[in-house]
N, C-alpha and C positions, 0 to 999 in steps of 0.2 A: 504431492500431486503436481504433475506437470501442467503448464498452461501453454496453449498453442495459439498461433495466429491462424487466420483463415487459410493463408497459403500453406503453412505447415500441415494443416489438417487435410487440405486437398491433396497434397503430395503423399501423405500417409495413406489416404484412401486409394489413390491411384496405384501406389506400390502394392497394396493388399490385393487389388484386382489383378494386377500383373502377376502376382504370386500365385493366383489361382482362385481367389474369392470372386464373387460377382456383386455387381451393384444391387441386384435384386436381393441377394443374401444379406448385404449390409442393411438395406432398407427394412427387410423383414425383422431383423434382430433389433433395429432401432425402434420400430413400431411396437414390437413386443415389450420392450423396456418401458415405453410410455404407458402402455396398457397396464403393466404390472404395477407401476407407480400409482396409477389412478385407482386400481382395485385395492391396493394396500391402504390407501388414504380415505376412500369414500365408502362407508359401510351402509349409510342410509341414502336412499334415492339412487336411481339407476338410469339417468338420462344424460347423454353427452352431446354437446355441440362441437363439431369439428370445423375449424376455420382453415380452409385448404387453399394454398397458393399453388403456383405453377411448377415449383421446383421440388427438390428432394425433401424439404421439410414438409411440404404438402403430401408427398408420398408416404412419409413416416406417419403423418397424422391419419391417413386413410388406412394404413395397416393397423394402427392402434385402434381405430374405430371398428375394424373387422373383428379384432380380438375381443373388444368390449361387447360387440353384438353377440359373439359366440358365448360370452359369459352371461347373456341374458339382458343386456342393456338395450335401451332404446337409443338409437344413434342417428343424428342428422348431420350431414356434411354440407357446409355452406361453401360453395366453390367460387373462388375469385380468379378469373383468367385461367380456368382449368376445366377440363371435361371434354366430352366428345365420344364418339363411338369407339375410338382406338385406345381409350384410357382404361387399361385392364384393372387398375387399382380401384377406380370408381365402379367398374362393373362388378368386381369382387365384393365390394361393400353392398351394392344393391342386390347381389345374388344371395346374400345371407340376411336380407331384410332391412338393410339400412336405407334411410331416405336421403335424397340428394336435392339441393336447391342451388340455383345459379344466382350469384350476386347481380349479374347483368339483367335478369328478369325480375328482380325484387324491387318493385317500385316503392320509393320512399323508405326502403329497408324495413318494411312492415314485417316480413317473415323473420328477418334477423332479430328485430326487437322482440317479437313474440318468443322465439326460441331462446334468446338470452334470458328472458324472464322465467322460462320453464326449466332450463338446464341446471343440473347439479354440478357438471364439470364442463369447462370450455377448454378445448385443446387448440392452442395457437400454432398452426403450421403454415402461416401465410408466407413469410419470407425468412431467410436465414443468412448464412455467411456472405452471400453474394451481394447484399444490399450495400450500395455505395452513394446513393443520393437521397435527399430528403423525401419522405413520404408525403404525397399530396393527392388531391382528387378523391375519388370514391374509396380508395384504400384508407385514406386518412379518416374518412367518415366511419368506416368499419371499425378501425382501431379505437376511435373516440367513443363509439357506441359500447364496445367491450369495457372500456375503462369506466363508463358511467354506472355499470351494474355492480352490485356488491354481494349478491347471493352465491353464485357458483364459484367453485375452485378453479382458478385459471392456471393451466399447466402449459408452459411453453416448450416447444420442441427445439432442442439444441440451444437456442437463445431467443429471447422475446423479439417479435417483429419490431423493427425500428431501432434496435440497439446495434451499434457498430461492433463487429466481432473482435476487432483488435484494440479499440480505444475505449469502448464503453460509452461513447458519445451517443446522444439521441438524435437520430436523423429525422427531424421534424416532429415526430410523435412516435410513441412506442407503447406496446402492450405492457400493462403492469401485471406481472405474473406472481402467483404465490409460490410456485415451484417451477424450476427449469430443469428438464431432463436433458443434459448435454451429452452428445455422443462421442465415444472414444476417449477424449480428453477435454477438460474444460477449456473454454476460450478465454483469452485475456480480457475481453470486454466484460465478462461476467464478474470480474473482481476489480473493476475500476469504476468509480462513480462518474456520472449518474447511472450507468448501466447496472451496477450492482444493486441499486435500489429497485430497479425494475425487474430484476431476475428473481428476487425472492430467495428461497432455499435452492441451492444448486445440488443436483444429484448427477453423478457421473455414471453413465451407462456403458458397460462393456459390450462392444459390438463385434469383437473378433479381430481387431487390427493388432498385429503383434507389436510389443513394446520396442522391438528393435528399430522400428520406424521413428522412434523418438530421438534417435541420435541427432545431436545438433540442436535440439530444443533447449533453450537456456533459461526459460521462465518457469517458475513454480510457486506453489503456495507454501508458506512457512510450515515446517514440519516439527512438531513438538518433540518427537523422538530424537531427532537430530540435535535439538537444543539440550535435551537431557544428557546427551552423550558428551557435551562440551561444558557442562556446568563446572565451575572451579571446585576443586577438592578442598574441603575444610579440614586440614590436618589437626589432629587433637593436640599435637605438640607445637602448633604454629604460634607465631607472635606477630606483632604489627608489621614487621619487615617482611614476613612470609607472604602477606596478602597485598603487598604493593603500596607504593606512595603516589599520591595524585596531587598535582599543583593546579589550582584553579585561579586563573587570571581573569577577573571579571568585576563587574560593578562600576557604578558611577554615581554622581550626586543624585540623579533622578531615578536610579535603578539599584536600590540597596537590597531588594529581595532576591534578585537573580543569582548573585554569588552564593548566598546562603542555600538556596534550593539546589544548585548544582553541586556544591560541596557536600551537603548532607545526603544527597542521592548517591554519591559515590560511597559514602559510609554505609548507607542503608542496603547496598547490594554486596558489601563485604570488603571494601578497601581497608587496608590496615592503618594508613595515616593520610590525612588530607590537610593540605595547607592552602589557606586562602590568601591570595595576593591582590588586594583591592587598592584603589587610590587612598592615600593617607587620610584624606578628609573623612571618609566614611568608615575607616577602620574601627573607631569606637562604637559605632552603631552595630557593626557585625560582631565585634568582640563581646558585646553584651548578650548576644543571642546565640552565636555559634560556639558553645562552650567546648565542644569536642575537637575543634580544629586548631591547628597552629596558624600563625600569621606571618606574612611577609608584606608589610605595607610598602606601596610603590610610590616613587616620586611622581608629582603631578605636573601637567602643563597648565591647563586651566584648572580652576578650583573644582575639585571633585572628579577630575578626569585624569586617567593615566597619561603621562607624557613620555616623550622620547628618552628622557633621562632614566626611565625604568629599565632600559636595556642593560645597563651595567649591573644593577641590582639583581636582575633575573639571571644574567650571565654567571654570576658568582654562586647561584643557588640551584640552578636548573638541573645540574648533573646528578643531584640526589634523588630525582624523581623518575619513575617509569613512564608517567603519563602527564601531559599538559592538556587541560581543558581551557580553551581560550575563546572569549567573545561574549559570554552571557551578560547582557546589560552593560557592556563596556562603553557604549556611547559612540558617537561619530564626530567628536570634536577633532579639529585638524591635527593636534598633537597626538591624539589617540590613534587616529588612522595611520599617521606616520610611524608610530611605535609598532603597530601590528605589521606593517609592511617591512620595516627594518628587521623585526624579529624573524619574520618568515623569509627574509631576503627577496621580497617581491616589491620592486620599486619602479616608479617612473623615472625618467631622466632627472638628474639633480638640477635644481634651480640655481642660476647664478646669483651672486650678491646684488643688492640694489644700490646703484650709485657708487659712492666711495666705501660702502659697507661690505666687508668680505662675507662670503657665504659661511654660515655657521656650520661647523663640523660637529656631528653627533656620533658618538661611539657606535660602531657596528657590532652586531651580535655575531660572534665567530665560533661559538660552541656548536655542539651537536644537539639537535632537538630530540626530545623523547617522542614516543608515540603521541599523536595529537588528535584531539577532538576539537573541530573548528565549528563554532556555532554563532548565530546571530550577528552581532557587530564585527566579529572576527571575519565573517563572510562578507559583510557589507564593505569592509575595508579593502577587500580584494577586487570588488566589482569595479569595472571601468579600467583596470590595469591590463593592457594587452598581454595575453598568454601568461597570466599570473601563475598558472599551475606548473610552469616549466621548472621553477626553482624549488618546488616542494619535493621532499624525498619520496620516490614512488612507493606506494603501498603502505605508507606509515601514517596516513592521515584519514580520519573519518569525518566527512563533511555532512552537516545536518541541516540543509536548507528547507524552509517552508516555501510555498509557491512564490511569494514575493521575492525572497532572497534568490531562489533558483532563477527567476526571470532576470534579475539584475546581473547575476553571474554569467548568464548566457547571452545577455543583451537582447532579450526577447520580452514579449508581453506575458502577463499572467495567463491570459486566455490561451496563448500558444503552448505554455508549459503544462497547462491543465488538460489540453486537448488529447494528450496521450502520455500519461504520467509514467508508465512503465518504459516506454521507448525513450522518453526524455531522460529518465534516470540512468538507463542503460548507456545512452550516448554520452552523458556527462561523465560517468564513471570510466568509460573506456578512453575518453579524450583526456581527462584529468589524471588518469592512472591512479585513482584513489577509490576507496569505498565511499559510496554516496547513500545517505539516508534521506529520501525525499518524503518529508513529513506531510501528514494529512490523513483523512479517512482512508483506511487501507494503505498504510505507509508502505513505501517501496524501498527495498535495500538492494543496491546494485554493486557488483564486483568489478574491479578494473579489467577483468578478462571477459566480461560480457554477461555473466550470470546475473539474473535478477529475480528477487524473491518478494512476494507481496504478503503482508500480514493482514488477514481478513478481519480486521477489527475497526469498526467505525463507532466510536464511543463519544457521545455528546459531553460526557463528564470531562473529557480531555480538551474540550473547546473553551479553554479559559487561560488567561495570562499566567505564565510561569511554568506551564507543563513542559514546554520545550526545554527550559533550563534543567528540569528534573531529568528529562531524557538524556541531555548531554552529559550530566553527571553520572547517570546510570551506565552509559556506555564507557565512560572513563573508568568507573569502578571495576567493570569486567576486564578492561584492558590491563589494569594494574595487577590483576590476579593471574595474568598470563594467558588470557584468551586472545586468540588471533583477531586482527581487526574486523574481518568480515563476520566471523562468528560472534564477536563482541557486539557488533552492531545488531545482528539478528537477535541475540539474547536481550539486549537493551530494549529493542523495539517491542519484543514479545512481553517481557516482564512489565515494561511501562504501560503497554496496552491492557494487560491483565490487571494491573493496579487501578487503572481507570475504570475497568469493569467492576472491581471490588467497591470502589467509591460509588459507582452507579447503583450497585446492589444496596448500599447502605443509605444513600440519601436521595436516589433518583437521578434522572438525566440532567437536572438543573440544580444549581446550588453548591455543587462541589467545587473546591478550590485546589490550587496546585499543592498546597501544604498537605492536604489530605491524600493526594496521589503519592506524595513523598512518603507519608507514614504507611501507606498500603504496600510499598515495595517489598518489605520483608515477607508479608503475607503472600504476595504474588510469587515471590521466589520460593517460598515453602511449598506452595501448591504445585509448582513445576517439579521441584525436587521430590516431593512425596509421590507424585505420579510415577516417577522412575522407580522408587522403592516398592510401590505397590505392584508394579509389573514384575519386578524381580521375585517377590514373594509368590506370585502366581506361577 
């Protein structure tokens, strides 16, 4: 399912009209779609309150009200900055027995309060895509009154009043809808928080705009069918080499769980062999727990932290692996940061020696890096280095920042990167020329050529330490099996999110831990795969 910006939707509507459709026809079909959704959902009670603004959303609501009235409903339209003798949509509603009330004459909102208390359905058609500044004054009072009632089903037209169409940000205050009937194609803001929370269930209504007008639209919702098509094939005669080798460089004295979670996640989605490369101090801890992995203990700088001397050890081994997962729990000690930058050939200017002491020369990494998943402290090591991305091999890295890491990489604040997550991920991927997984509720995956996909999963069970390490290993496991970086990121995000849902099903939204998400990965993978086989049987 495609996701459009307000501007993309306006251009598509305009193109449809220029092709021969009419604004009246588009509005009629939109209003019919809202009415159908109401009639399908509400079987008891037949009283609707329309909240009608001055624009097209208000027109859609009036059309919906007319169809509800024709179906035998009692309909009251509450007009805000709308109405008058020339408003044919208001006249049409009144002509079929609908009632009309003006907000301007409703002292103390007494009529609104009464109608909200009596309504079975509230249709929000106050404002739509054109909203660009915070809601205030009487309109704010109307929205807050709607949000205070709990009885009626609240259905938003196109998007809830107060939700920014492109970013999902709340412009002062917003209507909390149970259902949003969005016209033509879903708007980006409906799938980005906090807007997604206000939208409720999103229903896309076909209003007759040809799909050819979607050319150039680069955002979409993650498609399960596409994922099933790229699942790795499990050959019956395969061996561990068939399913790929993953090297996980991770862990430090204070983070011994992260490398385990990442390594085992790669195994749990099908990787054939996983090698853990932790600092030597924590190797015994991991060896006692990760029985299925092989090990490559790395030289340290500080105690329990990988040092620059690890470059030589890695250089001798890295050619045997298809994938490198780098950064989970690695720490930010000076030697570790220098190690990451040397490994990735991302460095600031070399520092001269102090006094009579010569500058210490450390061996450079001169080999070719495998496909790379860069997470956590691997990302933090790059932050602050100007144009760090220019030395990375284009299209061969999957970066997995959470909002704090994304802010550091971009030199921005968290508020700035959260203000428009899809646009931020899209810009980062095209600038860095890599696949970007911007983690969070409704994780966003962006392609270096501009495509951006959102996974509509907001799972509280994933809001716990270590689940990001599981995701990094999951993506690495799919890469090792030959899945291309963008598709591996999509698969990883989807399966990881579904595993979180499985944990939530078993223990509830609180109390689950990353280890349980890890153990749920094969179940999630099986659910996805069996869906594919079920459709083939049909």
